[in-house]
C-alpha positions as protocol buffer text, in pm:
chain_id: "A"
residue {
  index: 1
  type: UNK
  ca { x: 1055 y: -2508 z: 519 }
}
residue {
  index: 2
  type: UNK
  ca { x: 806 y: -2789 z: 573 }
}
residue {
  index: 3
  type: UNK
  ca { x: 1031 y: -2945 z: 836 }
}
residue {
  index: 4
  type: UNK
  ca { x: 1069 y: -2611 z: 1007 }
}
residue {
  index: 5
  type: UNK
  ca { x: 692 y: -2561 z: 1018 }
}
residue {
  index: 6
  type: UNK
  ca { x: 652 y: -2907 z: 1169 }
}
residue {
  index: 7
  type: UNK
  ca { x: 905 y: -2817 z: 1439 }
}
residue {
  index: 8
  type: UNK
  ca { x: 724 y: -2490 z: 1514 }
}
residue {
  index: 9
  type: UNK
  ca { x: 393 y: -2677 z: 1543 }
}
residue {
  index: 10
  type: UNK
  ca { x: 547 y: -2920 z: 1791 }
}
residue {
  index: 11
  type: UNK
  ca { x: 700 y: -2627 z: 1983 }
}
residue {
  index: 12
  type: UNK
  ca { x: 355 y: -2464 z: 1999 }
}
residue {
  index: 13
  type: UNK
  ca { x: 222 y: -2789 z: 2143 }
}
residue {
  index: 14
  type: UNK
  ca { x: 487 y: -2789 z: 2415 }
}
residue {
  index: 15
  type: UNK
  ca { x: 409 y: -2424 z: 2493 }
}
residue {
  index: 16
  type: UNK
  ca { x: 46 y: -2519 z: 2541 }
}
residue {
  index: 17
  type: UNK
  ca { x: 143 y: -2813 z: 2762 }
}
residue {
  index: 18
  type: UNK
  ca { x: 382 y: -2597 z: 2964 }
}
residue {
  index: 19
  type: UNK
  ca { x: 117 y: -2327 z: 3007 }
}
residue {
  index: 20
  type: UNK
  ca { x: -109 y: -2595 z: 3152 }
}
residue {
  index: 21
  type: UNK
  ca { x: 137 y: -2672 z: 3433 }
}
residue {
  index: 22
  type: UNK
  ca { x: 263 y: -2320 z: 3513 }
}
residue {
  index: 23
  type: UNK
  ca { x: 154 y: -1962 z: 3462 }
}
residue {
  index: 24
  type: UNK
  ca { x: 183 y: -1782 z: 3126 }
}
residue {
  index: 25
  type: UNK
  ca { x: 436 y: -1547 z: 3289 }
}
residue {
  index: 26
  type: UNK
  ca { x: 667 y: -1832 z: 3390 }
}
residue {
  index: 27
  type: UNK
  ca { x: 616 y: -2004 z: 3054 }
}
residue {
  index: 28
  type: UNK
  ca { x: 719 y: -1689 z: 2868 }
}
residue {
  index: 29
  type: UNK
  ca { x: 1016 y: -1626 z: 3098 }
}
residue {
  index: 30
  type: UNK
  ca { x: 1154 y: -1978 z: 3046 }
}
residue {
  index: 31
  type: UNK
  ca { x: 1082 y: -1963 z: 2672 }
}
residue {
  index: 32
  type: UNK
  ca { x: 1274 y: -1637 z: 2633 }
}
residue {
  index: 33
  type: UNK
  ca { x: 1553 y: -1750 z: 2864 }
}
residue {
  index: 34
  type: UNK
  ca { x: 1598 y: -2075 z: 2676 }
}
residue {
  index: 35
  type: UNK
  ca { x: 1592 y: -1893 z: 2344 }
}
residue {
  index: 36
  type: UNK
  ca { x: 1856 y: -1650 z: 2470 }
}
residue {
  index: 37
  type: UNK
  ca { x: 2090 y: -1938 z: 2554 }
}
residue {
  index: 38
  type: UNK
  ca { x: 2031 y: -2121 z: 2225 }
}
residue {
  index: 39
  type: UNK
  ca { x: 2069 y: -1820 z: 1997 }
}
residue {
  index: 40
  type: UNK
  ca { x: 2374 y: -1692 z: 2185 }
}
residue {
  index: 41
  type: UNK
  ca { x: 2544 y: -2029 z: 2136 }
}
residue {
  index: 42
  type: UNK
  ca { x: 2451 y: -2023 z: 1767 }
}
residue {
  index: 43
  type: UNK
  ca { x: 2595 y: -1672 z: 1730 }
}
residue {
  index: 44
  type: UNK
  ca { x: 2919 y: -1782 z: 1895 }
}
residue {
  index: 45
  type: UNK
  ca { x: 2944 y: -2091 z: 1673 }
}
residue {
  index: 46
  type: UNK
  ca { x: 2900 y: -1865 z: 1370 }
}
residue {
  index: 47
  type: UNK
  ca { x: 3190 y: -1655 z: 1494 }
}
residue {
  index: 48
  type: UNK
  ca { x: 2975 y: -1352 z: 1573 }
}
residue {
  index: 49
  type: UNK
  ca { x: 3072 y: -1104 z: 1844 }
}
residue {
  index: 50
  type: UNK
  ca { x: 2837 y: -1083 z: 2140 }
}
residue {
  index: 51
  type: UNK
  ca { x: 2861 y: -703 z: 2145 }
}
residue {
  index: 52
  type: UNK
  ca { x: 2717 y: -528 z: 1840 }
}
residue {
  index: 53
  type: UNK
  ca { x: 2649 y: -156 z: 1849 }
}
residue {
  index: 54
  type: UNK
  ca { x: 2392 y: -190 z: 1568 }
}
residue {
  index: 55
  type: UNK
  ca { x: 2173 y: -398 z: 1802 }
}
residue {
  index: 56
  type: UNK
  ca { x: 2069 y: -72 z: 1969 }
}
residue {
  index: 57
  type: UNK
  ca { x: 1947 y: 81 z: 1644 }
}
residue {
  index: 58
  type: UNK
  ca { x: 1607 y: 253 z: 1686 }
}
residue {
  index: 59
  type: UNK
  ca { x: 1439 y: 21 z: 1437 }
}
residue {
  index: 60
  type: UNK
  ca { x: 1566 y: -285 z: 1621 }
}
residue {
  index: 61
  type: UNK
  ca { x: 1458 y: -147 z: 1957 }
}
residue {
  index: 62
  type: UNK
  ca { x: 1103 y: -115 z: 1826 }
}
residue {
  index: 63
  type: UNK
  ca { x: 1138 y: -462 z: 1670 }
}
residue {
  index: 64
  type: UNK
  ca { x: 1223 y: -607 z: 2012 }
}
residue {
  index: 65
  type: UNK
  ca { x: 900 y: -465 z: 2150 }
}
residue {
  index: 66
  type: UNK
  ca { x: 701 y: -607 z: 1857 }
}
residue {
  index: 67
  type: UNK
  ca { x: 857 y: -950 z: 1913 }
}
residue {
  index: 68
  type: UNK
  ca { x: 764 y: -939 z: 2281 }
}
residue {
  index: 69
  type: UNK
  ca { x: 406 y: -841 z: 2202 }
}
residue {
  index: 70
  type: UNK
  ca { x: 383 y: -1132 z: 1958 }
}
residue {
  index: 71
  type: UNK
  ca { x: 535 y: -1382 z: 2200 }
}
residue {
  index: 72
  type: UNK
  ca { x: 326 y: -1268 z: 2497 }
}
residue {
  index: 73
  type: UNK
  ca { x: 8 y: -1283 z: 2290 }
}
residue {
  index: 74
  type: UNK
  ca { x: 89 y: -1630 z: 2158 }
}
residue {
  index: 75
  type: UNK
  ca { x: 163 y: -1779 z: 2501 }
}
residue {
  index: 76
  type: UNK
  ca { x: -153 y: -1625 z: 2650 }
}
residue {
  index: 77
  type: UNK
  ca { x: -361 y: -1756 z: 2359 }
}
residue {
  index: 78
  type: UNK
  ca { x: -214 y: -2107 z: 2372 }
}
residue {
  index: 79
  type: UNK
  ca { x: -266 y: -2126 z: 2747 }
}
residue {
  index: 80
  type: UNK
  ca { x: -645 y: -2100 z: 2712 }
}
residue {
  index: 81
  type: UNK
  ca { x: -758 y: -2144 z: 2350 }
}
residue {
  index: 82
  type: UNK
  ca { x: -752 y: -2449 z: 2118 }
}
residue {
  index: 83
  type: UNK
  ca { x: -418 y: -2507 z: 1948 }
}
residue {
  index: 84
  type: UNK
  ca { x: -565 y: -2551 z: 1599 }
}
residue {
  index: 85
  type: UNK
  ca { x: -772 y: -2231 z: 1625 }
}
residue {
  index: 86
  type: UNK
  ca { x: -476 y: -2024 z: 1743 }
}
residue {
  index: 87
  type: UNK
  ca { x: -269 y: -2168 z: 1460 }
}
residue {
  index: 88
  type: UNK
  ca { x: -533 y: -2077 z: 1202 }
}
residue {
  index: 89
  type: UNK
  ca { x: -541 y: -1716 z: 1321 }
}
residue {
  index: 90
  type: UNK
  ca { x: -161 y: -1698 z: 1313 }
}
residue {
  index: 91
  type: UNK
  ca { x: -164 y: -1774 z: 939 }
}
residue {
  index: 92
  type: UNK
  ca { x: -306 y: -1426 z: 879 }
}
residue {
  index: 93
  type: UNK
  ca { x: 31 y: -1269 z: 963 }
}
residue {
  index: 94
  type: UNK
  ca { x: 162 y: -1273 z: 600 }
}
residue {
  index: 95
  type: UNK
  ca { x: -152 y: -1089 z: 488 }
}
residue {
  index: 96
  type: UNK
  ca { x: -99 y: -825 z: 754 }
}
residue {
  index: 97
  type: UNK
  ca { x: 265 y: -793 z: 645 }
}
residue {
  index: 98
  type: UNK
  ca { x: 159 y: -721 z: 285 }
}
residue {
  index: 99
  type: UNK
  ca { x: -94 y: -461 z: 405 }
}
residue {
  index: 100
  type: UNK
  ca { x: 165 y: -305 z: 637 }
}
residue {
  index: 101
  type: UNK
  ca { x: 424 y: -291 z: 360 }
}
residue {
  index: 102
  type: UNK
  ca { x: 177 y: -100 z: 144 }
}
residue {
  index: 103
  type: UNK
  ca { x: 73 y: 140 z: 420 }
}
residue {
  index: 104
  type: UNK
  ca { x: 409 y: 207 z: 587 }
}
residue {
  index: 105
  type: UNK
  ca { x: 685 y: 102 z: 344 }
}
residue {
  index: 106
  type: UNK
  ca { x: 529 y: 246 z: 26 }
}
residue {
  index: 107
  type: UNK
  ca { x: 527 y: -91 z: -151 }
}
residue {
  index: 108
  type: UNK
  ca { x: 285 y: -118 z: -442 }
}
residue {
  index: 109
  type: UNK
  ca { x: -10 y: -349 z: -370 }
}
residue {
  index: 110
  type: UNK
  ca { x: -274 y: -377 z: -640 }
}
residue {
  index: 111
  type: UNK
  ca { x: -649 y: -420 z: -603 }
}
residue {
  index: 112
  type: UNK
  ca { x: -632 y: -798 z: -645 }
}
residue {
  index: 113
  type: UNK
  ca { x: -408 y: -844 z: -343 }
}
residue {
  index: 114
  type: UNK
  ca { x: -613 y: -596 z: -140 }
}
residue {
  index: 115
  type: UNK
  ca { x: -922 y: -806 z: -209 }
}
residue {
  index: 116
  type: UNK
  ca { x: -728 y: -1116 z: -104 }
}
residue {
  index: 117
  type: UNK
  ca { x: -623 y: -941 z: 218 }
}
residue {
  index: 118
  type: UNK
  ca { x: -983 y: -848 z: 305 }
}
residue {
  index: 119
  type: UNK
  ca { x: -1096 y: -1204 z: 228 }
}
residue {
  index: 120
  type: UNK
  ca { x: -828 y: -1334 z: 462 }
}
residue {
  index: 121
  type: UNK
  ca { x: -932 y: -1096 z: 739 }
}
residue {
  index: 122
  type: UNK
  ca { x: -1293 y: -1207 z: 689 }
}
residue {
  index: 123
  type: UNK
  ca { x: -1165 y: -1562 z: 737 }
}
residue {
  index: 124
  type: UNK
  ca { x: -1011 y: -1454 z: 1070 }
}
residue {
  index: 125
  type: UNK
  ca { x: -1351 y: -1317 z: 1177 }
}
residue {
  index: 126
  type: UNK
  ca { x: -1508 y: -1654 z: 1097 }
}
residue {
  index: 127
  type: UNK
  ca { x: -1243 y: -1824 z: 1311 }
}
residue {
  index: 128
  type: UNK
  ca { x: -1275 y: -1587 z: 1608 }
}
residue {
  index: 129
  type: UNK
  ca { x: -1657 y: -1548 z: 1574 }
}
residue {
  index: 130
  type: UNK
  ca { x: -1688 y: -1233 z: 1789 }
}
residue {
  index: 131
  type: UNK
  ca { x: -2032 y: -1184 z: 1938 }
}
residue {
  index: 132
  type: UNK
  ca { x: -2132 y: -1549 z: 1904 }
}
residue {
  index: 133
  type: UNK
  ca { x: -2212 y: -1787 z: 2185 }
}
residue {
  index: 134
  type: UNK
  ca { x: -1894 y: -1984 z: 2112 }
}
residue {
  index: 135
  type: UNK
  ca { x: -1665 y: -1681 z: 2122 }
}
residue {
  index: 136
  type: UNK
  ca { x: -1349 y: -1737 z: 2328 }
}
residue {
  index: 137
  type: UNK
  ca { x: -1193 y: -1412 z: 2457 }
}
residue {
  index: 138
  type: UNK
  ca { x: -852 y: -1584 z: 2470 }
}
residue {
  index: 139
  type: UNK
  ca { x: -849 y: -1583 z: 2088 }
}
residue {
  index: 140
  type: UNK
  ca { x: -807 y: -1206 z: 2097 }
}
residue {
  index: 141
  type: UNK
  ca { x: -456 y: -1270 z: 2232 }
}
residue {
  index: 142
  type: UNK
  ca { x: -387 y: -1466 z: 1913 }
}
residue {
  index: 143
  type: UNK
  ca { x: -495 y: -1161 z: 1712 }
}
residue {
  index: 144
  type: UNK
  ca { x: -261 y: -944 z: 1922 }
}
residue {
  index: 145
  type: UNK
  ca { x: 15 y: -1194 z: 1850 }
}
residue {
  index: 146
  type: UNK
  ca { x: -46 y: -1169 z: 1475 }
}
residue {
  index: 147
  type: UNK
  ca { x: -8 y: -790 z: 1486 }
}
residue {
  index: 148
  type: UNK
  ca { x: 309 y: -821 z: 1694 }
}
residue {
  index: 149
  type: UNK
  ca { x: 479 y: -1074 z: 1468 }
}
residue {
  index: 150
  type: UNK
  ca { x: 372 y: -889 z: 1152 }
}
residue {
  index: 151
  type: UNK
  ca { x: 524 y: -567 z: 1287 }
}
residue {
  index: 152
  type: UNK
  ca { x: 839 y: -760 z: 1374 }
}
residue {
  index: 153
  type: UNK
  ca { x: 876 y: -892 z: 1019 }
}
residue {
  index: 154
  type: UNK
  ca { x: 812 y: -549 z: 868 }
}
residue {
  index: 155
  type: UNK
  ca { x: 1075 y: -393 z: 1092 }
}
residue {
  index: 156
  type: UNK
  ca { x: 1318 y: -669 z: 999 }
}
residue {
  index: 157
  type: UNK
  ca { x: 1315 y: -532 z: 644 }
}
residue {
  index: 158
  type: UNK
  ca { x: 1445 y: -201 z: 785 }
}
residue {
  index: 159
  type: UNK
  ca { x: 1702 y: -355 z: 1019 }
}
residue {
  index: 160
  type: UNK
  ca { x: 2073 y: -291 z: 957 }
}
residue {
  index: 161
  type: UNK
  ca { x: 2227 y: -555 z: 731 }
}
residue {
  index: 162
  type: UNK
  ca { x: 2536 y: -559 z: 953 }
}
residue {
  index: 163
  type: UNK
  ca { x: 2370 y: -759 z: 1232 }
}
residue {
  index: 164
  type: UNK
  ca { x: 2331 y: -1135 z: 1168 }
}
residue {
  index: 165
  type: UNK
  ca { x: 2000 y: -1314 z: 1228 }
}
residue {
  index: 166
  type: UNK
  ca { x: 2134 y: -1515 z: 1522 }
}
residue {
  index: 167
  type: UNK
  ca { x: 2267 y: -1202 z: 1696 }
}
residue {
  index: 168
  type: UNK
  ca { x: 1939 y: -1019 z: 1631 }
}
residue {
  index: 169
  type: UNK
  ca { x: 1748 y: -1309 z: 1787 }
}
residue {
  index: 170
  type: UNK
  ca { x: 1981 y: -1314 z: 2089 }
}
residue {
  index: 171
  type: UNK
  ca { x: 1933 y: -943 z: 2155 }
}
residue {
  index: 172
  type: UNK
  ca { x: 1556 y: -987 z: 2112 }
}
residue {
  index: 173
  type: UNK
  ca { x: 1546 y: -1253 z: 2382 }
}
residue {
  index: 174
  type: UNK
  ca { x: 1777 y: -1045 z: 2603 }
}
residue {
  index: 175
  type: UNK
  ca { x: 1550 y: -741 z: 2568 }
}
residue {
  index: 176
  type: UNK
  ca { x: 1249 y: -952 z: 2669 }
}
residue {
  index: 177
  type: UNK
  ca { x: 1405 y: -1092 z: 2987 }
}
residue {
  index: 178
  type: UNK
  ca { x: 1354 y: -785 z: 3214 }
}
residue {
  index: 179
  type: UNK
  ca { x: 989 y: -753 z: 3109 }
}
residue {
  index: 180
  type: UNK
  ca { x: 914 y: -1123 z: 3158 }
}
residue {
  index: 181
  type: UNK
  ca { x: 1096 y: -1115 z: 3493 }
}
residue {
  index: 182
  type: UNK
  ca { x: 881 y: -824 z: 3615 }
}
residue {
  index: 183
  type: UNK
  ca { x: 570 y: -1006 z: 3489 }
}
residue {
  index: 184
  type: UNK
  ca { x: 668 y: -1315 z: 3690 }
}
residue {
  index: 185
  type: UNK
  ca { x: 735 y: -1118 z: 4008 }
}
residue {
  index: 186
  type: UNK
  ca { x: 416 y: -914 z: 3983 }
}
residue {
  index: 187
  type: UNK
  ca { x: 188 y: -1203 z: 3886 }
}
residue {
  index: 188
  type: UNK
  ca { x: 341 y: -1492 z: 4078 }
}
residue {
  index: 189
  type: UNK
  ca { x: 573 y: -1335 z: 4337 }
}
residue {
  index: 190
  type: UNK
  ca { x: 871 y: -1542 z: 4225 }
}
residue {
  index: 191
  type: UNK
  ca { x: 1095 y: -1562 z: 3920 }
}
residue {
  index: 192
  type: UNK
  ca { x: 1075 y: -1938 z: 3861 }
}
residue {
  index: 193
  type: UNK
  ca { x: 789 y: -2182 z: 3914 }
}
residue {
  index: 194
  type: UNK
  ca { x: 819 y: -2412 z: 4214 }
}
residue {
  index: 195
  type: UNK
  ca { x: 810 y: -2735 z: 4017 }
}
residue {
  index: 196
  type: UNK
  ca { x: 849 y: -2668 z: 3642 }
}
residue {
  index: 197
  type: UNK
  ca { x: 809 y: -2952 z: 3394 }
}
residue {
  index: 198
  type: UNK
  ca { x: 1152 y: -2935 z: 3234 }
}
residue {
  index: 199
  type: UNK
  ca { x: 1049 y: -3182 z: 2964 }
}
residue {
  index: 200
  type: UNK
  ca { x: 793 y: -2933 z: 2838 }
}
residue {
  index: 201
  type: UNK
  ca { x: 1040 y: -2646 z: 2869 }
}
residue {
  index: 202
  type: UNK
  ca { x: 1309 y: -2830 z: 2673 }
}
residue {
  index: 203
  type: UNK
  ca { x: 1049 y: -2929 z: 2415 }
}
residue {
  index: 204
  type: UNK
  ca { x: 926 y: -2577 z: 2345 }
}
residue {
  index: 205
  type: UNK
  ca { x: 1278 y: -2430 z: 2338 }
}
residue {
  index: 206
  type: UNK
  ca { x: 1443 y: -2718 z: 2151 }
}
residue {
  index: 207
  type: UNK
  ca { x: 1184 y: -2769 z: 1878 }
}
residue {
  index: 208
  type: UNK
  ca { x: 1140 y: -2394 z: 1839 }
}
residue {
  index: 209
  type: UNK
  ca { x: 1516 y: -2353 z: 1785 }
}
residue {
  index: 210
  type: UNK
  ca { x: 1528 y: -2636 z: 1530 }
}
residue {
  index: 211
  type: UNK
  ca { x: 1235 y: -2477 z: 1350 }
}
residue {
  index: 212
  type: UNK
  ca { x: 1415 y: -2143 z: 1341 }
}
residue {
  index: 213
  type: UNK
  ca { x: 1732 y: -2298 z: 1199 }
}
residue {
  index: 214
  type: UNK
  ca { x: 1532 y: -2491 z: 938 }
}
residue {
  index: 215
  type: UNK
  ca { x: 1351 y: -2171 z: 839 }
}
residue {
  index: 216
  type: UNK
  ca { x: 1679 y: -1983 z: 789 }
}
residue {
  index: 217
  type: UNK
  ca { x: 1833 y: -2276 z: 598 }
}
residue {
  index: 218
  type: UNK
  ca { x: 1539 y: -2297 z: 358 }
}
residue {
  index: 219
  type: UNK
  ca { x: 1559 y: -1925 z: 276 }
}
residue {
  index: 220
  type: UNK
  ca { x: 1933 y: -1953 z: 213 }
}
residue {
  index: 221
  type: UNK
  ca { x: 1903 y: -2259 z: -12 }
}
residue {
  index: 222
  type: UNK
  ca { x: 1612 y: -2146 z: -231 }
}
residue {
  index: 223
  type: UNK
  ca { x: 1447 y: -1816 z: -331 }
}
residue {
  index: 224
  type: UNK
  ca { x: 1194 y: -1681 z: -83 }
}
residue {
  index: 225
  type: UNK
  ca { x: 920 y: -1681 z: -348 }
}
residue {
  index: 226
  type: UNK
  ca { x: 952 y: -2060 z: -378 }
}
residue {
  index: 227
  type: UNK
  ca { x: 968 y: -2160 z: -12 }
}
residue {
  index: 228
  type: UNK
  ca { x: 741 y: -1895 z: 145 }
}
residue {
  index: 229
  type: UNK
  ca { x: 407 y: -2060 z: 47 }
}
residue {
  index: 230
  type: UNK
  ca { x: 510 y: -2374 z: 236 }
}
residue {
  index: 231
  type: UNK
  ca { x: 489 y: -2175 z: 562 }
}
residue {
  index: 232
  type: UNK
  ca { x: 118 y: -2254 z: 554 }
}
residue {
  index: 233
  type: UNK
  ca { x: 190 y: -2623 z: 616 }
}
residue {
  index: 234
  type: UNK
  ca { x: 221 y: -2523 z: 981 }
}
residue {
  index: 235
  type: UNK
  ca { x: -157 y: -2506 z: 1002 }
}
residue {
  index: 236
  type: UNK
  ca { x: -188 y: -2861 z: 871 }
}
residue {
  index: 237
  type: UNK
  ca { x: 46 y: -2986 z: 1142 }
}
residue {
  index: 238
  type: UNK
  ca { x: -136 y: -2784 z: 1410 }
}
residue {
  index: 239
  type: UNK
  ca { x: -475 y: -2918 z: 1299 }
}
residue {
  index: 240
  type: UNK
  ca { x: -343 y: -3275 z: 1312 }
}
residue {
  index: 241
  type: UNK
  ca { x: -191 y: -3226 z: 1659 }
}
residue {
  index: 242
  type: UNK
  ca { x: -494 y: -3039 z: 1787 }
}
residue {
  index: 243
  type: UNK
  ca { x: -738 y: -3307 z: 1676 }
}
residue {
  index: 244
  type: UNK
  ca { x: -542 y: -3625 z: 1748 }
}
residue {
  index: 245
  type: UNK
  ca { x: -332 y: -3519 z: 2049 }
}
residue {
  index: 246
  type: UNK
  ca { x: -544 y: -3259 z: 2229 }
}
residue {
  index: 247
  type: UNK
  ca { x: -882 y: -3397 z: 2120 }
}
residue {
  index: 248
  type: UNK
  ca { x: -1000 y: -3068 z: 1967 }
}
residue {
  index: 249
  type: UNK
  ca { x: -1301 y: -3054 z: 1735 }
}
residue {
  index: 250
  type: UNK
  ca { x: -1277 y: -2757 z: 1497 }
}
residue {
  index: 251
  type: UNK
  ca { x: -1611 y: -2604 z: 1402 }
}
residue {
  index: 252
  type: UNK
  ca { x: -1727 y: -2575 z: 1043 }
}
residue {
  index: 253
  type: UNK
  ca { x: -1695 y: -2195 z: 1053 }
}
residue {
  index: 254
  type: UNK
  ca { x: -1343 y: -2225 z: 1190 }
}
residue {
  index: 255
  type: UNK
  ca { x: -1242 y: -2459 z: 905 }
}
residue {
  index: 256
  type: UNK
  ca { x: -1404 y: -2232 z: 644 }
}
residue {
  index: 257
  type: UNK
  ca { x: -1221 y: -1933 z: 792 }
}
residue {
  index: 258
  type: UNK
  ca { x: -891 y: -2123 z: 792 }
}
residue {
  index: 259
  type: UNK
  ca { x: -939 y: -2216 z: 425 }
}
residue {
  index: 260
  type: UNK
  ca { x: -1010 y: -1852 z: 335 }
}
residue {
  index: 261
  type: UNK
  ca { x: -695 y: -1740 z: 517 }
}
residue {
  index: 262
  type: UNK
  ca { x: -485 y: -2007 z: 343 }
}
residue {
  index: 263
  type: UNK
  ca { x: -624 y: -1934 z: -4 }
}
residue {
  index: 264
  type: UNK
  ca { x: -592 y: -1557 z: 29 }
}
residue {
  index: 265
  type: UNK
  ca { x: -241 y: -1585 z: 170 }
}
residue {
  index: 266
  type: UNK
  ca { x: -132 y: -1825 z: -101 }
}
residue {
  index: 267
  type: UNK
  ca { x: -277 y: -1598 z: -369 }
}
residue {
  index: 268
  type: UNK
  ca { x: -96 y: -1290 z: -242 }
}
residue {
  index: 269
  type: UNK
  ca { x: 234 y: -1479 z: -252 }
}
residue {
  index: 270
  type: UNK
  ca { x: 175 y: -1615 z: -603 }
}
residue {
  index: 271
  type: UNK
  ca { x: 62 y: -1273 z: -724 }
}
residue {
  index: 272
  type: UNK
  ca { x: 373 y: -1111 z: -577 }
}
residue {
  index: 273
  type: UNK
  ca { x: 592 y: -1371 z: -748 }
}
residue {
  index: 274
  type: UNK
  ca { x: 417 y: -1314 z: -1082 }
}
residue {
  index: 275
  type: UNK
  ca { x: 460 y: -937 z: -1059 }
}
residue {
  index: 276
  type: UNK
  ca { x: 829 y: -969 z: -980 }
}
residue {
  index: 277
  type: UNK
  ca { x: 881 y: -1200 z: -1277 }
}
residue {
  index: 278
  type: UNK
  ca { x: 705 y: -946 z: -1501 }
}
residue {
  index: 279
  type: UNK
  ca { x: 946 y: -665 z: -1405 }
}
residue {
  index: 280
  type: UNK
  ca { x: 1182 y: -566 z: -1690 }
}
residue {
  index: 281
  type: UNK
  ca { x: 1536 y: -694 z: -1650 }
}
residue {
  index: 282
  type: UNK
  ca { x: 1789 y: -414 z: -1638 }
}
residue {
  index: 283
  type: UNK
  ca { x: 2081 y: -456 z: -1874 }
}
residue {
  index: 284
  type: UNK
  ca { x: 2400 y: -261 z: -1907 }
}
residue {
  index: 285
  type: UNK
  ca { x: 2737 y: -265 z: -2072 }
}
residue {
  index: 286
  type: UNK
  ca { x: 2971 y: -429 z: -1832 }
}
């Protein structure tokens, strides 16, 4: 999980670099196109069929839209806002997932976790600092991205178990291609940039794919309750890269907000684990 988060942080860095040399529309189009190729190859290597009727399930269709909203928001945020700040906001996604599970999936969330969720959202406000002189409107795209990715993860819980993760990812990228293509044509007048930096493109697609595979491997090797808290190491990597590679200087309020998000997110995970361990074990004869 830690290795996967490091790969995602590096992929985010390449997305930011790519967005500095070409438009967000072209960056997103190449990101989705590269992901489509990678995940299709993975699905074929796993022996999965390219055609799967369950991929057109209503839940998955909505999930594709949520994934696109998250990806579009993330690319737009990284193209203009500091990497470390965008990464700190993104760590609020698990909190939003817990709140969404309570509101829409009828999962029981006690008052302690609700307090932790509100503390985490207050941390996001400290990071974004709306209404202040240092407010960056591009950070709102990071907030949009958090809502998109949280909705995606919630919908994944409702997805048919008959479609493998690699196939689901392939169909997600495929569904995004027409929208990103239209975005490119409307915004730039052409599908591909005139002189793309293929090193950046390969970096964002390659490291992102390695991160995805590492994430899946960690969840297959160990229980989710053990590995999930280590997802927050992504912020540590992003802070390091942002400061030492991009020369960013996080503000005190941003760091305080990031700490609140990390602590509240970590608490909700530990509390969830404790509650699951306290559940009575069902026994039966046979």
